C-alpha positions in Angstrom: 34.7 28.7 -7.3 33.0 26.9 -10.2 34.9 23.7 -9.4 33.8 23.8 -5.7 30.1 24.3 -6.8 30.4 21.5 -9.3 31.9 19.1 -6.7 29.2 20.0 -4.2 26.4 19.4 -6.8 28.0 16.1 -7.8 28.3 14.9 -4.1 24.7 15.9 -3.5 23.5 14.0 -6.5 25.4 10.9 -5.4 23.9 11.0 -1.9 20.4 11.6 -3.4 20.7 8.7 -5.9 22.1 6.4 -3.3 19.3 7.1 -0.9 16.6 6.7 -3.5 17.9 3.3 -4.6 18.0 2.1 -1.0 14.4 3.3 -0.4 12.8 2.0 -3.5 13.6 -0.5 -6.2 10.9 0.8 -8.5 8.6 -2.3 -8.8 7.9 -5.1 -6.3 5.5 -8.0 -6.1 4.5 -10.3 -3.2 1.8 -11.6 -1.0 -0.8 -9.9 1.2 -2.6 -11.7 4.1 -5.8 -10.4 5.7 -8.4 -8.4 3.9 -7.7 -9.3 1.1 -5.5 -12.4 0.9 -3.7 -12.7 -2.4 -1.1 -10.8 -4.5 0.3 -7.3 -4.0 2.4 -5.0 -6.1 4.0 -1.6 -5.6 5.3 0.8 -8.2 7.5 3.6 -6.8 7.0 6.9 -8.7 9.5 9.0 -6.6 11.4 8.7 -3.3 8.2 9.2 -1.3 5.3 8.3 -3.6 4.1 5.0 -5.0 1.1 3.2 -6.5 0.0 0.1 -4.6 -2.2 -2.7 -6.1 -3.8 -5.8 -4.6 -5.7 -8.7 -6.0 -7.1 -11.6 -4.1 -9.9 -13.1 -2.1 -11.7 -11.6 0.8 -12.8 -14.4 3.0 -15.0 -14.7 6.0 -17.7 -12.6 7.5 -19.3 -9.3 6.9 -17.2 -6.2 7.4 -19.7 -3.6 6.2 -21.7 -1.6 8.7 -25.1 -1.6 7.0 -28.0 -3.3 8.8 -30.3 -3.4 5.8 -27.9 -5.2 3.5 -27.4 -9.0 3.3 -23.8 -10.2 2.7 -23.7 -14.0 2.8 -20.1 -14.3 4.1 -18.9 -16.2 1.0 -15.5 -15.4 -0.6 -15.3 -12.3 -2.6 -12.9 -11.3 -5.4 -11.1 -8.1 -4.3 -9.1 -5.6 -6.4 -7.7 -2.3 -5.1 -5.3 0.4 -6.1 -4.0 3.2 -3.9 -1.7 6.3 -4.3 0.6 6.4 -1.3 2.8 9.0 0.3 5.7 7.8 2.5 7.3 9.6 5.5 10.7 8.1 6.0 11.9 10.1 9.1 8.7 9.6 11.2 10.2 6.7 13.1 13.8 7.3 14.4 15.9 4.3 13.5 18.9 3.2 11.6 16.5 1.1 9.4 13.8 2.5 7.1 10.4 2.3 8.7 8.3 4.7 6.6 4.8 5.5 7.7 2.6 5.8 4.6 -0.9 7.1 3.9 -3.0 7.7 0.9 -6.2 6.9 -0.8 -7.5 4.8 -3.6 -10.4 2.5 -4.8 -11.6 -1.0 -4.1 -13.7 -3.3 -6.2 -15.4 -6.4 -4.7 -17.7 -8.9 -6.3 -19.2 -12.1 -4.9 -20.6 -13.0 -1.4 -23.3 -10.3 -1.7 -20.9 -7.6 -2.7 -21.8 -7.7 -6.4 -19.9 -5.1 -8.3 -19.2 -3.1 -5.1 -17.0 0.0 -5.5 -15.5 1.8 -2.5 -13.1 4.7 -1.7 -10.1 3.5 0.4 -8.2 5.6 3.0 -4.8 3.8 3.7 -2.6 4.2 6.7 0.4 1.8 7.2 3.9 1.1 8.4 6.5 -0.6 6.3 10.0 -2.0 7.1 12.6 -1.8 4.3 15.6 -3.7 5.5 19.0 -2.3 4.5 20.6 -3.9 1.4 17.7 -6.2 0.7 15.2 -6.1 -2.2 12.2 -6.6 0.1 9.7 -4.7 2.2 7.2 -5.8 4.9 4.2 -3.9 5.8 1.1 -3.7 8.0 -1.8 -1.4 7.0 -5.3 -0.4 8.1 -7.8 0.8 5.5 -11.1 2.4 6.4 -13.3 2.6 3.3 -16.5 4.1 2.2 -18.5 1.7 0.0 -20.3 3.7 -2.7 -22.2 0.9 -4.5 -24.4 -1.3 -4.1 -25.3 0.0 -0.6 -23.3 3.0 0.8 -21.6 1.9 4.1 -18.3 2.0 6.0 -15.9 -0.9 6.0 -12.5 -1.7 7.5 -9.8 -3.7 5.7 -6.4 -4.6 7.3 -3.5 -6.7 6.1 0.1 -7.6 6.4 2.4 -8.3 3.5 5.8 -8.9 2.0 7.1 -7.8 -1.4 10.2 -8.6 -3.4 11.6 -5.8 -5.6 13.0 -6.4 -9.1 
């Protein structure tokens, strides 16, 4: 009986380890296009959780819903980090299409957003092709700007990461 239990535990661990390696390769870097446009990185902390980082430029017009604040539309430096939870079985497919959600923080400066801090609420969909060290994603991020002027904003982007 002990041998059967040991074999079952060993098989379970092999299946678990194989799935976790396929779902995450621990650290990836790539590009993000949209709001912001720049670099992105992701650090997996478990099979379903990860830290996401972005650094780049936010270009173009105003995206803050505040009528009494002037944002001049110039480029802004954008940095964000988010803690994400992934649901891998939400989309039925032979490929991995995890839906992810979470929250984090954003810092913008420039273009009238001088030293602006916001709370981000992330919702996205990723595609992790089988047997490749990449993921592709699309995300929508409503945020609540806390400084300089409290207001709501919406970020959205697509991206691609390569995992090391």
